[in-house]
All heavy atoms as a GROMACS GRO file, in nm:
protein
  628
    1MET      N    1 -14.950  17.056   5.209
    1MET     CA    2 -15.000  16.928   5.251
    1MET      C    3 -15.064  16.934   5.391
    1MET      O    4 -15.017  16.993   5.477
    1MET     CB    5 -14.891  16.822   5.248
    1MET     CG    6 -14.947  16.683   5.271
    1MET     SD    7 -14.803  16.567   5.250
    1MET     CE    8 -14.891  16.414   5.270
    2ARG      N    9 -15.184  16.882   5.396
    2ARG     CA   10 -15.265  16.883   5.518
    2ARG      C   11 -15.196  16.788   5.625
    2ARG      O   12 -15.160  16.678   5.588
    2ARG     CB   13 -15.407  16.844   5.489
    2ARG     CG   14 -15.504  16.871   5.594
    2ARG     CD   15 -15.651  16.856   5.542
    2ARG     NE   16 -15.674  16.720   5.506
    2ARG     CZ   17 -15.726  16.626   5.586
    2ARG    NH1   18 -15.759  16.652   5.705
    2ARG    NH2   19 -15.750  16.503   5.542
    3LYS      N   20 -15.194  16.828   5.746
    3LYS     CA   21 -15.149  16.747   5.851
    3LYS      C   22 -15.239  16.638   5.884
    3LYS      O   23 -15.363  16.654   5.900
    3LYS     CB   24 -15.122  16.827   5.976
    3LYS     CG   25 -15.055  16.757   6.094
    3LYS     CD   26 -15.036  16.843   6.209
    3LYS     CE   27 -14.982  16.761   6.330
    3LYS     NZ   28 -14.964  16.840   6.443
    4LYS      N   29 -15.195  16.514   5.897
    4LYS     CA   30 -15.279  16.396   5.920
    4LYS      C   31 -15.327  16.406   6.069
    4LYS      O   32 -15.254  16.452   6.164
    4LYS     CB   33 -15.210  16.257   5.903
    4LYS     CG   34 -15.187  16.240   5.762
    4LYS     CD   35 -15.128  16.095   5.741
    4LYS     CE   36 -15.117  16.070   5.585
    4LYS     NZ   37 -15.091  15.929   5.560
    5GLU      N   38 -15.451  16.364   6.093
    5GLU     CA   39 -15.508  16.353   6.226
    5GLU      C   40 -15.592  16.232   6.248
    5GLU      O   41 -15.630  16.165   6.157
    5GLU     CB   42 -15.589  16.481   6.254
    5GLU     CG   43 -15.713  16.488   6.165
    5GLU     CD   44 -15.795  16.616   6.199
    5GLU    OE1   45 -15.795  16.663   6.300
    5GLU    OE2   46 -15.861  16.652   6.095
    6GLU      N   47 -15.595  16.192   6.376
    6GLU     CA   48 -15.680  16.066   6.406
    6GLU      C   49 -15.825  16.099   6.384
    6GLU      O   50 -15.879  16.197   6.433
    6GLU     CB   51 -15.645  16.027   6.549
    6GLU     CG   52 -15.698  15.893   6.586
    6GLU     CD   53 -15.651  15.850   6.725
    6GLU    OE1   54 -15.654  15.929   6.817
    6GLU    OE2   55 -15.608  15.729   6.739
    7ARG      N   56 -15.898  16.008   6.312
    7ARG     CA   57 -16.032  16.018   6.281
    7ARG      C   58 -16.110  15.893   6.301
    7ARG      O   59 -16.058  15.789   6.273
    7ARG     CB   60 -16.051  16.071   6.141
    7ARG     CG   61 -15.991  16.203   6.106
    7ARG     CD   62 -16.048  16.322   6.178
    7ARG     NE   63 -16.178  16.351   6.128
    7ARG     CZ   64 -16.257  16.449   6.172
    7ARG    NH1   65 -16.210  16.522   6.275
    7ARG    NH2   66 -16.373  16.471   6.134
    8LEU      N   67 -16.229  15.892   6.341
    8LEU     CA   68 -16.322  15.788   6.348
    8LEU      C   69 -16.385  15.781   6.205
    8LEU      O   70 -16.442  15.881   6.157
    8LEU     CB   71 -16.432  15.808   6.452
    8LEU     CG   72 -16.550  15.703   6.445
    8LEU    CD1   73 -16.508  15.568   6.482
    8LEU    CD2   74 -16.654  15.755   6.545
    9LEU      N   75 -16.381  15.669   6.140
    9LEU     CA   76 -16.451  15.653   6.009
    9LEU      C   77 -16.556  15.534   6.027
    9LEU      O   78 -16.518  15.434   6.079
    9LEU     CB   79 -16.343  15.606   5.903
    9LEU     CG   80 -16.244  15.714   5.864
    9LEU    CD1   81 -16.151  15.660   5.761
    9LEU    CD2   82 -16.313  15.839   5.815
   10ILE      N   83 -16.671  15.572   5.981
   10ILE     CA   84 -16.775  15.479   5.979
   10ILE      C   85 -16.815  15.463   5.836
   10ILE      O   86 -16.852  15.548   5.764
   10ILE     CB   87 -16.900  15.531   6.051
   10ILE    CG1   88 -16.866  15.565   6.200
   10ILE    CG2   89 -17.018  15.437   6.051
   10ILE    CD1   90 -16.964  15.650   6.268
   11THR      N   91 -16.809  15.329   5.794
   11THR     CA   92 -16.850  15.298   5.649
   11THR      C   93 -16.978  15.233   5.641
   11THR      O   94 -17.035  15.180   5.743
   11THR     CB   95 -16.740  15.205   5.584
   11THR    OG1   96 -16.750  15.076   5.661
   11THR    CG2   97 -16.603  15.268   5.586
   12PHE      N   98 -17.045  15.246   5.525
   12PHE     CA   99 -17.190  15.208   5.511
   12PHE      C  100 -17.204  15.110   5.386
   12PHE      O  101 -17.126  15.112   5.298
   12PHE     CB  102 -17.274  15.331   5.483
   12PHE     CG  103 -17.263  15.432   5.593
   12PHE    CD1  104 -17.166  15.539   5.590
   12PHE    CD2  105 -17.349  15.420   5.704
   12PHE    CE1  106 -17.164  15.626   5.691
   12PHE    CE2  107 -17.339  15.506   5.805
   12PHE     CZ  108 -17.248  15.618   5.803
   13PRO      N  109 -17.307  15.021   5.396
   13PRO     CA  110 -17.327  14.929   5.293
   13PRO      C  111 -17.382  14.983   5.165
   13PRO      O  112 -17.380  14.928   5.062
   13PRO     CB  113 -17.418  14.824   5.357
   13PRO     CG  114 -17.491  14.898   5.464
   13PRO     CD  115 -17.392  15.001   5.515
   14SER      N  116 -17.444  15.103   5.178
   14SER     CA  117 -17.514  15.168   5.068
   14SER      C  118 -17.506  15.321   5.076
   14SER      O  119 -17.489  15.374   5.182
   14SER     CB  120 -17.655  15.125   5.061
   14SER     OG  121 -17.733  15.187   5.169
   15THR      N  122 -17.507  15.383   4.962
   15THR     CA  123 -17.512  15.531   4.952
   15THR      C  124 -17.627  15.586   5.034
   15THR      O  125 -17.619  15.693   5.093
   15THR     CB  126 -17.508  15.575   4.808
   15THR    OG1  127 -17.402  15.510   4.745
   15THR    CG2  128 -17.498  15.723   4.792
   16VAL      N  129 -17.742  15.517   5.030
   16VAL     CA  130 -17.859  15.566   5.092
   16VAL      C  131 -17.834  15.576   5.247
   16VAL      O  132 -17.869  15.682   5.304
   16VAL     CB  133 -17.988  15.469   5.070
   16VAL    CG1  134 -18.097  15.509   5.147
   16VAL    CG2  135 -18.017  15.464   4.927
   17GLN      N  136 -17.767  15.477   5.308
   17GLN     CA  137 -17.735  15.486   5.447
   17GLN      C  138 -17.640  15.598   5.477
   17GLN      O  139 -17.655  15.664   5.578
   17GLN     CB  140 -17.679  15.345   5.497
   17GLN     CG  141 -17.778  15.240   5.498
   17GLN     CD  142 -17.890  15.257   5.596
   17GLN    OE1  143 -17.864  15.278   5.722
   17GLN    NE2  144 -18.014  15.255   5.553
   18ALA      N  145 -17.540  15.620   5.394
   18ALA     CA  146 -17.446  15.721   5.412
   18ALA      C  147 -17.512  15.864   5.399
   18ALA      O  148 -17.487  15.948   5.486
   18ALA     CB  149 -17.334  15.713   5.306
   19MET      N  150 -17.597  15.880   5.305
   19MET     CA  151 -17.672  16.010   5.292
   19MET      C  152 -17.764  16.036   5.405
   19MET      O  153 -17.780  16.146   5.453
   19MET     CB  154 -17.745  16.015   5.155
   19MET     CG  155 -17.655  15.991   5.035
   19MET     SD  156 -17.528  16.123   5.016
   19MET     CE  157 -17.627  16.257   4.960
   20LYS      N  158 -17.828  15.923   5.456
   20LYS     CA  159 -17.918  15.943   5.578
   20LYS      C  160 -17.840  15.985   5.692
   20LYS      O  161 -17.881  16.075   5.768
   20LYS     CB  162 -17.988  15.808   5.598
   20LYS     CG  163 -18.098  15.818   5.702
   20LYS     CD  164 -18.175  15.685   5.707
   20LYS     CE  165 -18.276  15.682   5.816
   20LYS     NZ  166 -18.350  15.555   5.832
   21MET      N  167 -17.718  15.929   5.708
   21MET     CA  168 -17.628  15.963   5.823
   21MET      C  169 -17.596  16.112   5.817
   21MET      O  170 -17.605  16.187   5.911
   21MET     CB  171 -17.502  15.884   5.820
   21MET     CG  172 -17.404  15.914   5.930
   21MET     SD  173 -17.456  15.859   6.086
   21MET     CE  174 -17.306  15.871   6.176
   22GLU      N  175 -17.561  16.164   5.693
   22GLU     CA  176 -17.533  16.296   5.672
   22GLU      C  177 -17.654  16.393   5.714
   22GLU      O  178 -17.640  16.491   5.788
   22GLU     CB  179 -17.483  16.330   5.533
   22GLU     CG  180 -17.450  16.472   5.514
   22GLU     CD  181 -17.400  16.500   5.367
   22GLU    OE1  182 -17.472  16.447   5.267
   22GLU    OE2  183 -17.302  16.571   5.349
   23GLN      N  184 -17.763  16.360   5.657
   23GLN     CA  185 -17.883  16.434   5.687
   23GLN      C  186 -17.922  16.446   5.838
   23GLN      O  187 -17.940  16.551   5.892
   23GLN     CB  188 -18.003  16.370   5.613
   23GLN     CG  189 -18.136  16.440   5.627
   23GLN     CD  190 -18.254  16.370   5.563
   23GLN    OE1  191 -18.251  16.250   5.539
   23GLN    NE2  192 -18.356  16.445   5.524
   24ILE      N  193 -17.912  16.328   5.902
   24ILE     CA  194 -17.947  16.325   6.045
   24ILE      C  195 -17.847  16.403   6.134
   24ILE      O  196 -17.876  16.476   6.228
   24ILE     CB  197 -17.954  16.174   6.098
   24ILE    CG1  198 -18.080  16.112   6.036
   24ILE    CG2  199 -17.956  16.166   6.249
   24ILE    CD1  200 -18.084  15.961   6.040
   25CYS      N  201 -17.715  16.381   6.091
   25CYS     CA  202 -17.607  16.446   6.175
   25CYS      C  203 -17.615  16.607   6.154
   25CYS      O  204 -17.585  16.678   6.252
   25CYS     CB  205 -17.476  16.393   6.143
   25CYS     SG  206 -17.448  16.226   6.209
   26LYS      N  207 -17.637  16.648   6.034
   26LYS     CA  208 -17.646  16.791   6.008
   26LYS      C  209 -17.764  16.852   6.084
   26LYS      O  210 -17.752  16.953   6.141
   26LYS     CB  211 -17.659  16.821   5.861
   26LYS     CG  212 -17.525  16.811   5.787
   26LYS     CD  213 -17.526  16.854   5.645
   26LYS     CE  214 -17.392  16.852   5.586
   26LYS     NZ  215 -17.386  16.909   5.451
   27ALA      N  216 -17.880  16.781   6.080
   27ALA     CA  217 -18.002  16.833   6.145
   27ALA      C  218 -17.984  16.832   6.295
   27ALA      O  219 -18.031  16.928   6.369
   27ALA     CB  220 -18.110  16.742   6.109
   28GLY      N  221 -17.912  16.733   6.347
   28GLY     CA  222 -17.888  16.724   6.497
   28GLY      C  223 -17.760  16.788   6.546
   28GLY      O  224 -17.727  16.780   6.663
   29ASN      N  225 -17.685  16.853   6.454
   29ASN     CA  226 -17.564  16.926   6.490
   29ASN      C  227 -17.466  16.822   6.554
   29ASN      O  228 -17.395  16.854   6.650
   29ASN     CB  229 -17.584  17.040   6.582
   29ASN     CG  230 -17.479  17.142   6.572
   29ASN    OD1  231 -17.403  17.146   6.475
   29ASN    ND2  232 -17.453  17.212   6.685
   30HIS      N  233 -17.450  16.707   6.491
   30HIS     CA  234 -17.358  16.602   6.543
   30HIS      C  235 -17.226  16.621   6.468
   30HIS      O  236 -17.232  16.659   6.347
   30HIS     CB  237 -17.416  16.462   6.525
   30HIS     CG  238 -17.545  16.443   6.601
   30HIS    ND1  239 -17.549  16.434   6.737
   30HIS    CD2  240 -17.665  16.429   6.559
   30HIS    CE1  241 -17.669  16.414   6.770
   30HIS    NE2  242 -17.750  16.410   6.663
   31PRO      N  243 -17.112  16.585   6.523
   31PRO     CA  244 -16.992  16.604   6.458
   31PRO      C  245 -16.960  16.514   6.338
   31PRO      O  246 -17.005  16.410   6.335
   31PRO     CB  247 -16.885  16.582   6.571
   31PRO     CG  248 -16.955  16.483   6.667
   31PRO     CD  249 -17.098  16.523   6.657
   32GLY      N  250 -16.881  16.570   6.248
   32GLY     CA  251 -16.842  16.484   6.132
   32GLY      C  252 -16.889  16.543   6.004
   32GLY      O  253 -16.954  16.637   5.999
   33ARG      N  254 -16.836  16.461   5.890
   33ARG     CA  255 -16.876  16.492   5.761
   33ARG      C  256 -16.855  16.370   5.673
   33ARG      O  257 -16.790  16.279   5.711
   33ARG     CB  258 -16.800  16.614   5.706
   33ARG     CG  259 -16.654  16.588   5.688
   33ARG     CD  260 -16.577  16.713   5.649
   33ARG     NE  261 -16.439  16.686   5.624
   33ARG     CZ  262 -16.378  16.664   5.508
   33ARG    NH1  263 -16.449  16.685   5.401
   33ARG    NH2  264 -16.251  16.649   5.494
   34LEU      N  265 -16.926  16.376   5.563
   34LEU     CA  266 -16.920  16.257   5.468
   34LEU      C  267 -16.803  16.279   5.375
   34LEU      O  268 -16.776  16.390   5.326
   34LEU     CB  269 -17.044  16.259   5.382
   34LEU     CG  270 -17.098  16.136   5.319
   34LEU    CD1  271 -17.113  16.025   5.422
   34LEU    CD2  272 -17.220  16.159   5.244
   35ILE      N  273 -16.719  16.174   5.363
   35ILE     CA  274 -16.599  16.179   5.281
   35ILE      C  275 -16.584  16.047   5.200
   35ILE      O  276 -16.652  15.948   5.235
   35ILE     CB  277 -16.465  16.202   5.365
   35ILE    CG1  278 -16.445  16.069   5.460
   35ILE    CG2  279 -16.471  16.330   5.449
   35ILE    CD1  280 -16.303  16.069   5.518
   36PRO      N  281 -16.506  16.053   5.102
   36PRO     CA  282 -16.479  15.921   5.028
   36PRO      C  283 -16.396  15.829   5.124
   36PRO      O  284 -16.325  15.870   5.195
   36PRO     CB  285 -16.396  15.961   4.910
   36PRO     CG  286 -16.406  16.111   4.898
   36PRO     CD  287 -16.444  16.159   5.032
   37VAL      N  288 -16.420  15.696   5.108
   37VAL     CA  289 -16.355  15.601   5.194
   37VAL      C  290 -16.203  15.597   5.150
   37VAL      O  291 -16.168  15.587   5.031
   37VAL     CB  292 -16.409  15.460   5.176
   37VAL    CG1  293 -16.328  15.362   5.251
   37VAL    CG2  294 -16.554  15.458   5.220
   38PRO      N  295 -16.112  15.620   5.246
   38PRO     CA  296 -15.970  15.613   5.219
   38PRO      C  297 -15.936  15.471   5.163
   38PRO      O  298 -15.998  15.370   5.198
   38PRO     CB  299 -15.904  15.633   5.347
   38PRO     CG  300 -16.003  15.697   5.434
   38PRO     CD  301 -16.133  15.645   5.394
   39ARG      N  302 -15.837  15.462   5.076
   39ARG     CA  303 -15.800  15.343   5.009
   39ARG      C  304 -15.750  15.231   5.113
   39ARG      O  305 -15.743  15.114   5.078
   39ARG     CB  306 -15.700  15.366   4.897
   39ARG     CG  307 -15.567  15.407   4.941
   39ARG     CD  308 -15.472  15.438   4.830
   39ARG     NE  309 -15.430  15.578   4.854
   39ARG     CZ  310 -15.384  15.655   4.762
   39ARG    NH1  311 -15.373  15.619   4.646
   39ARG    NH2  312 -15.346  15.777   4.793
   40GLU      N  313 -15.712  15.280   5.233
   40GLU     CA  314 -15.668  15.185   5.334
   40GLU      C  315 -15.772  15.078   5.380
   40GLU      O  316 -15.740  14.972   5.430
   40GLU     CB  317 -15.615  15.255   5.460
   40GLU     CG  318 -15.485  15.327   5.436
   40GLU     CD  319 -15.516  15.474   5.401
   40GLU    OE1  320 -15.626  15.516   5.375
   40GLU    OE2  321 -15.418  15.556   5.402
   41ILE      N  322 -15.899  15.119   5.362
   41ILE     CA  323 -16.015  15.028   5.400
   41ILE      C  324 -16.107  15.027   5.286
   41ILE      O  325 -16.099  15.099   5.188
   41ILE     CB  326 -16.081  15.083   5.522
   41ILE    CG1  327 -16.144  15.224   5.509
   41ILE    CG2  328 -15.991  15.082   5.646
   41ILE    CD1  329 -16.222  15.274   5.624
   42THR      N  330 -16.205  14.930   5.295
   42THR     CA  331 -16.302  14.909   5.184
   42THR      C  332 -16.437  14.934   5.240
   42THR      O  333 -16.463  14.911   5.356
   42THR     CB  334 -16.287  14.774   5.126
   42THR    OG1  335 -16.316  14.673   5.225
   42THR    CG2  336 -16.156  14.752   5.060
   43ALA      N  337 -16.527  14.967   5.151
   43ALA     CA  338 -16.667  14.988   5.187
   43ALA      C  339 -16.756  14.968   5.064
   43ALA      O  340 -16.711  14.983   4.956
   43ALA     CB  341 -16.693  15.128   5.242
   44GLY      N  342 -16.879  14.918   5.093
   44GLY     CA  343 -16.972  14.889   4.987
   44GLY      C  344 -17.007  15.000   4.897
   44GLY      O  345 -17.017  14.992   4.775
   45CYS      N  346 -17.021  15.116   4.954
   45CYS     CA  347 -17.075  15.235   4.879
   45CYS      C  348 -16.962  15.334   4.844
   45CYS      O  349 -16.983  15.428   4.768
   45CYS     CB  350 -17.190  15.299   4.945
   45CYS     SG  351 -17.144  15.399   5.088
   46GLY      N  352 -16.853  15.327   4.909
   46GLY     CA  353 -16.741  15.427   4.879
   46GLY      C  354 -16.740  15.552   4.961
   46GLY      O  355 -16.667  15.645   4.942
   47LEU      N  356 -16.841  15.569   5.055
   47LEU     CA  357 -16.853  15.681   5.130
   47LEU      C  358 -16.840  15.641   5.286
   47LEU      O  359 -16.880  15.538   5.324
   47LEU     CB  360 -16.986  15.752   5.115
   47LEU     CG  361 -17.015  15.809   4.975
   47LEU    CD1  362 -17.160  15.853   4.964
   47LEU    CD2  363 -16.924  15.927   4.946
   48SER      N  364 -16.789  15.735   5.368
   48SER     CA  365 -16.777  15.720   5.502
   48SER      C  366 -16.804  15.844   5.583
   48SER      O  367 -16.788  15.948   5.526
   48SER     CB  368 -16.636  15.657   5.537
   48SER     OG  369 -16.534  15.759   5.509
   49TRP      N  370 -16.842  15.824   5.705
   49TRP     CA  371 -16.854  15.940   5.795
   49TRP      C  372 -16.732  15.954   5.871
   49TRP      O  373 -16.684  15.866   5.941
   49TRP     CB  374 -16.974  15.914   5.884
   49TRP     CG  375 -17.007  16.042   5.961
   49TRP    CD1  376 -16.989  16.065   6.094
   49TRP    CD2  377 -17.081  16.151   5.911
   49TRP    NE1  378 -17.040  16.193   6.124
   49TRP    CE2  379 -17.098  16.248   6.013
   49TRP    CE3  380 -17.137  16.188   5.784
   49TRP    CZ2  381 -17.159  16.372   5.994
   49TRP    CZ3  382 -17.195  16.310   5.777
   49TRP    CH2  383 -17.206  16.405   5.870
   50SER      N  384 -16.674  16.075   5.863
   50SER     CA  385 -16.551  16.109   5.937
   50SER      C  386 -16.582  16.206   6.058
   50SER      O  387 -16.642  16.299   6.027
   50SER     CB  388 -16.450  16.176   5.841
   50SER     OG  389 -16.338  16.225   5.909
   51ALA      N  390 -16.540  16.166   6.169
   51ALA     CA  391 -16.558  16.244   6.288
   51ALA      C  392 -16.442  16.228   6.388
   51ALA      O  393 -16.361  16.133   6.383
   51ALA     CB  394 -16.688  16.191   6.357
   52PRO      N  395 -16.437  16.317   6.490
   52PRO     CA  396 -16.334  16.298   6.592
   52PRO      C  397 -16.358  16.165   6.666
   52PRO      O  398 -16.477  16.126   6.689
   52PRO     CB  399 -16.358  16.421   6.683
   52PRO     CG  400 -16.439  16.516   6.610
   52PRO     CD  401 -16.514  16.439   6.512
   53PRO      N  402 -16.257  16.101   6.709
   53PRO     CA  403 -16.270  15.971   6.780
   53PRO      C  404 -16.349  15.981   6.906
   53PRO      O  405 -16.423  15.890   6.939
   53PRO     CB  406 -16.120  15.933   6.815
   53PRO     CG  407 -16.037  16.000   6.706
   53PRO     CD  408 -16.113  16.132   6.684
   54ASN      N  409 -16.350  16.088   6.972
   54ASN     CA  410 -16.426  16.108   7.091
   54ASN      C  411 -16.578  16.125   7.074
   54ASN      O  412 -16.656  16.129   7.164
   54ASN     CB  413 -16.372  16.223   7.177
   54ASN     CG  414 -16.395  16.363   7.115
   54ASN    OD1  415 -16.437  16.377   6.999
   54ASN    ND2  416 -16.361  16.468   7.176
   55ALA      N  417 -16.621  16.125   6.950
   55ALA     CA  418 -16.762  16.133   6.912
   55ALA      C  419 -16.823  15.989   6.894
   55ALA      O  420 -16.941  15.984   6.863
   55ALA     CB  421 -16.780  16.219   6.794
   56LYS      N  422 -16.746  15.888   6.909
   56LYS     CA  423 -16.788  15.756   6.879
   56LYS      C  424 -16.920  15.712   6.949
   56LYS      O  425 -17.012  15.668   6.886
   56LYS     CB  426 -16.678  15.650   6.910
   56LYS     CG  427 -16.710  15.503   6.880
   56LYS     CD  428 -16.602  15.410   6.914
   56LYS     CE  429 -16.642  15.273   6.875
   56LYS     NZ  430 -16.542  15.174   6.917
   57GLU      N  431 -16.929  15.735   7.076
   57GLU     CA  432 -17.050  15.697   7.159
   57GLU      C  433 -17.169  15.776   7.110
   57GLU      O  434 -17.275  15.718   7.095
   57GLU     CB  435 -17.027  15.714   7.306
   57GLU     CG  436 -16.927  15.612   7.366
   57GLU     CD  437 -16.910  15.628   7.511
   57GLU    OE1  438 -16.996  15.684   7.579
   57GLU    OE2  439 -16.804  15.585   7.558
   58GLU      N  440 -17.156  15.905   7.094
   58GLU     CA  441 -17.261  15.988   7.045
   58GLU      C  442 -17.317  15.943   6.909
   58GLU      O  443 -17.437  15.927   6.889
   58GLU     CB  444 -17.215  16.132   7.032
   58GLU     CG  445 -17.315  16.232   6.976
   58GLU     CD  446 -17.263  16.370   6.958
   58GLU    OE1  447 -17.149  16.405   7.003
   58GLU    OE2  448 -17.331  16.443   6.896
   59LEU      N  449 -17.228  15.908   6.819
   59LEU     CA  450 -17.266  15.865   6.677
   59LEU      C  451 -17.325  15.729   6.682
   59LEU      O  452 -17.417  15.696   6.609
   59LEU     CB  453 -17.151  15.874   6.588
   59LEU     CG  454 -17.102  16.015   6.558
   59LEU    CD1  455 -16.971  16.022   6.474
   59LEU    CD2  456 -17.208  16.100   6.496
   60GLU      N  457 -17.274  15.644   6.770
   60GLU     CA  458 -17.344  15.507   6.786
   60GLU      C  459 -17.482  15.514   6.831
   60GLU      O  460 -17.572  15.449   6.780
   60GLU     CB  461 -17.258  15.416   6.883
   60GLU     CG  462 -17.125  15.369   6.828
   60GLU     CD  463 -17.042  15.300   6.927
   60GLU    OE1  464 -17.061  15.318   7.048
   60GLU    OE2  465 -16.955  15.226   6.880
   61LYS      N  466 -17.509  15.611   6.920
   61LYS     CA  467 -17.646  15.635   6.975
   61LYS      C  468 -17.731  15.686   6.858
   61LYS      O  469 -17.845  15.642   6.844
   61LYS     CB  470 -17.640  15.724   7.089
   61LYS     CG  471 -17.770  15.749   7.161
   61LYS     CD  472 -17.760  15.842   7.285
   61LYS     CE  473 -17.899  15.865   7.341
   61LYS     NZ  474 -17.890  15.959   7.455
   62VAL      N  475 -17.684  15.778   6.785
   62VAL     CA  476 -17.765  15.841   6.672
   62VAL      C  477 -17.796  15.730   6.578
   62VAL      O  478 -17.905  15.722   6.523
   62VAL     CB  479 -17.679  15.949   6.603
   62VAL    CG1  480 -17.743  15.995   6.480
   62VAL    CG2  481 -17.669  16.072   6.696
   63MET      N  482 -17.698  15.647   6.539
   63MET     CA  483 -17.723  15.544   6.440
   63MET      C  484 -17.829  15.439   6.486
   63MET      O  485 -17.909  15.391   6.420
   63MET     CB  486 -17.595  15.467   6.403
   63MET     CG  487 -17.503  15.559   6.318
   63MET     SD  488 -17.354  15.475   6.257
   63MET     CE  489 -17.268  15.426   6.402
   64GLU      N  490 -17.815  15.404   6.618
   64GLU     CA  491 -17.907  15.313   6.680
   64GLU      C  492 -18.053  15.368   6.686
   64GLU      O  493 -18.150  15.312   6.637
   64GLU     CB  494 -17.866  15.277   6.821
   64GLU     CG  495 -17.954  15.166   6.886
   64GLU     CD  496 -17.904  15.137   7.026
   64GLU    OE1  497 -17.791  15.132   7.043
   64GLU    OE2  498 -17.995  15.111   7.115
   65GLU      N  499 -18.066  15.491   6.721
   65GLU     CA  500 -18.194  15.558   6.737
   65GLU      C  501 -18.265  15.571   6.590
   65GLU      O  502 -18.382  15.564   6.583
   65GLU     CB  503 -18.182  15.706   6.777
   65GLU     CG  504 -18.152  15.705   6.931
   65GLU     CD  505 -18.118  15.849   6.988
   65GLU    OE1  506 -18.120  15.945   6.900
   65GLU    OE2  507 -18.106  15.863   7.110
   66HIS      N  508 -18.185  15.593   6.486
   66HIS     CA  509 -18.238  15.605   6.353
   66HIS      C  510 -18.227  15.479   6.261
   66HIS      O  511 -18.249  15.498   6.146
   66HIS     CB  512 -18.167  15.726   6.283
   66HIS     CG  513 -18.206  15.855   6.352
   66HIS    ND1  514 -18.317  15.926   6.327
   66HIS    CD2  515 -18.132  15.931   6.446
   66HIS    CE1  516 -18.314  16.029   6.403
   66HIS    NE2  517 -18.202  16.037   6.478
   67GLU      N  518 -18.190  15.376   6.323
   67GLU     CA  519 -18.177  15.243   6.262
   67GLU      C  520 -18.091  15.246   6.128
   67GLU      O  521 -18.128  15.205   6.023
   67GLU     CB  522 -18.313  15.190   6.221
   67GLU     CG  523 -18.399  15.160   6.349
   67GLU     CD  524 -18.538  15.100   6.317
   67GLU    OE1  525 -18.576  15.101   6.197
   67GLU    OE2  526 -18.604  15.068   6.410
   68LEU      N  527 -17.973  15.320   6.150
   68LEU     CA  528 -17.880  15.324   6.040
   68LEU      C  529 -17.790  15.207   6.042
   68LEU      O  530 -17.737  15.166   6.146
   68LEU     CB  531 -17.790  15.451   6.054
   68LEU     CG  532 -17.859  15.582   6.025
   68LEU    CD1  533 -17.774  15.704   6.070
   68LEU    CD2  534 -17.884  15.592   5.873
   69PHE      N  535 -17.763  15.147   5.929
   69PHE     CA  536 -17.673  15.031   5.923
   69PHE      C  537 -17.535  15.080   5.869
   69PHE      O  538 -17.525  15.162   5.779
   69PHE     CB  539 -17.737  14.936   5.819
   69PHE     CG  540 -17.873  14.886   5.858
   69PHE    CD1  541 -17.979  14.934   5.789
   69PHE    CD2  542 -17.888  14.800   5.962
   69PHE    CE1  543 -18.104  14.884   5.825
   69PHE    CE2  544 -18.015  14.756   6.003
   69PHE     CZ  545 -18.122  14.800   5.935
   70PHE      N  546 -17.429  15.016   5.936
   70PHE     CA  547 -17.293  15.051   5.898
   70PHE      C  548 -17.218  14.926   5.867
   70PHE      O  549 -17.265  14.820   5.909
   70PHE     CB  550 -17.223  15.133   6.011
   70PHE     CG  551 -17.204  15.055   6.132
   70PHE    CD1  552 -17.081  14.994   6.156
   70PHE    CD2  553 -17.310  15.050   6.231
   70PHE    CE1  554 -17.065  14.920   6.278
   70PHE    CE2  555 -17.289  14.979   6.346
   70PHE     CZ  556 -17.177  14.911   6.373
   71GLU      N  557 -17.108  14.935   5.802
   71GLU     CA  558 -17.021  14.818   5.778
   71GLU      C  559 -16.915  14.801   5.878
   71GLU      O  560 -16.898  14.701   5.940
   71GLU     CB  561 -16.959  14.825   5.634
   71GLU     CG  562 -17.053  14.800   5.524
   71GLU     CD  563 -16.987  14.789   5.396
   71GLU    OE1  564 -16.878  14.854   5.377
   71GLU    OE2  565 -17.036  14.724   5.307
   72GLN      N  566 -16.840  14.914   5.905
   72GLN     CA  567 -16.738  14.904   6.003
   72GLN      C  568 -16.707  15.040   6.063
   72GLN      O  569 -16.747  15.147   6.008
   72GLN     CB  570 -16.606  14.851   5.942
   72GLN     CG  571 -16.554  14.923   5.824
   72GLN     CD  572 -16.437  14.853   5.766
   72GLN    OE1  573 -16.349  14.802   5.834
   72GLN    NE2  574 -16.432  14.857   5.635
   73LYS      N  575 -16.654  15.044   6.183
   73LYS     CA  576 -16.606  15.166   6.249
   73LYS      C  577 -16.461  15.149   6.280
   73LYS      O  578 -16.424  15.049   6.341
   73LYS     CB  579 -16.686  15.183   6.383
   73LYS     CG  580 -16.833  15.222   6.362
   73LYS     CD  581 -16.891  15.236   6.500
   73LYS     CE  582 -16.936  15.095   6.549
   73LYS     NZ  583 -17.018  15.094   6.658
   74VAL      N  584 -16.372  15.236   6.231
   74VAL     CA  585 -16.234  15.224   6.251
   74VAL      C  586 -16.179  15.357   6.278
   74VAL      O  587 -16.234  15.467   6.247
   74VAL     CB  588 -16.161  15.169   6.126
   74VAL    CG1  589 -16.199  15.024   6.106
   74VAL    CG2  590 -16.182  15.253   5.998
   75ILE      N  591 -16.069  15.356   6.350
   75ILE     CA  592 -15.997  15.493   6.378
   75ILE      C  593 -15.862  15.485   6.293
   75ILE      O  594 -15.784  15.391   6.310
   75ILE     CB  595 -15.970  15.506   6.525
   75ILE    CG1  596 -16.114  15.518   6.602
   75ILE    CG2  597 -15.884  15.623   6.558
   75ILE    CD1  598 -16.095  15.536   6.753
   76LEU      N  599 -15.849  15.579   6.212
   76LEU     CA  600 -15.738  15.597   6.128
   76LEU      C  601 -15.674  15.729   6.140
   76LEU      O  602 -15.740  15.830   6.170
   76LEU     CB  603 -15.776  15.570   5.983
   76LEU     CG  604 -15.813  15.441   5.939
   76LEU    CD1  605 -15.857  15.450   5.791
   76LEU    CD2  606 -15.701  15.338   5.951
   77TRP      N  607 -15.540  15.744   6.099
   77TRP     CA  608 -15.478  15.872   6.078
   77TRP      C  609 -15.496  15.912   5.930
   77TRP      O  610 -15.444  15.836   5.843
   77TRP     CB  611 -15.330  15.860   6.114
   77TRP     CG  612 -15.304  15.849   6.257
   77TRP    CD1  613 -15.306  15.742   6.339
   77TRP    CD2  614 -15.286  15.966   6.351
   77TRP    NE1  615 -15.290  15.776   6.471
   77TRP    CE2  616 -15.274  15.908   6.485
   77TRP    CE3  617 -15.283  16.096   6.332
   77TRP    CZ2  618 -15.258  15.993   6.591
   77TRP    CZ3  619 -15.253  16.181   6.444
   77TRP    CH2  620 -15.250  16.123   6.571
   78ILE      N  621 -15.577  16.009   5.909
   78ILE     CA  622 -15.604  16.054   5.766
   78ILE      C  623 -15.576  16.205   5.757
   78ILE      O  624 -15.585  16.270   5.854
   78ILE     CB  625 -15.733  16.016   5.713
   78ILE    CG1  626 -15.847  16.076   5.800
   78ILE    CG2  627 -15.748  15.869   5.699
   78ILE    CD1  628 -15.984  16.060   5.736
   0.00000   0.00000   0.00000
């Protein structure tokens, strides 16, 4: 069993927004990866961006620059 760790989760209203986040972050070498939304929270498309909590400001800037829409940003132990 994998050890739980604190993660920043960003959820999106649509799959298009989630996929755009993945494309931008991979191209810009930003931290995180696309994962299914944990059952503890809900999201419109069922996908979320998982990253270390200390990457929050960097990812907020990326989303603002690229006009990415999100539903919520939460920090969970997953």
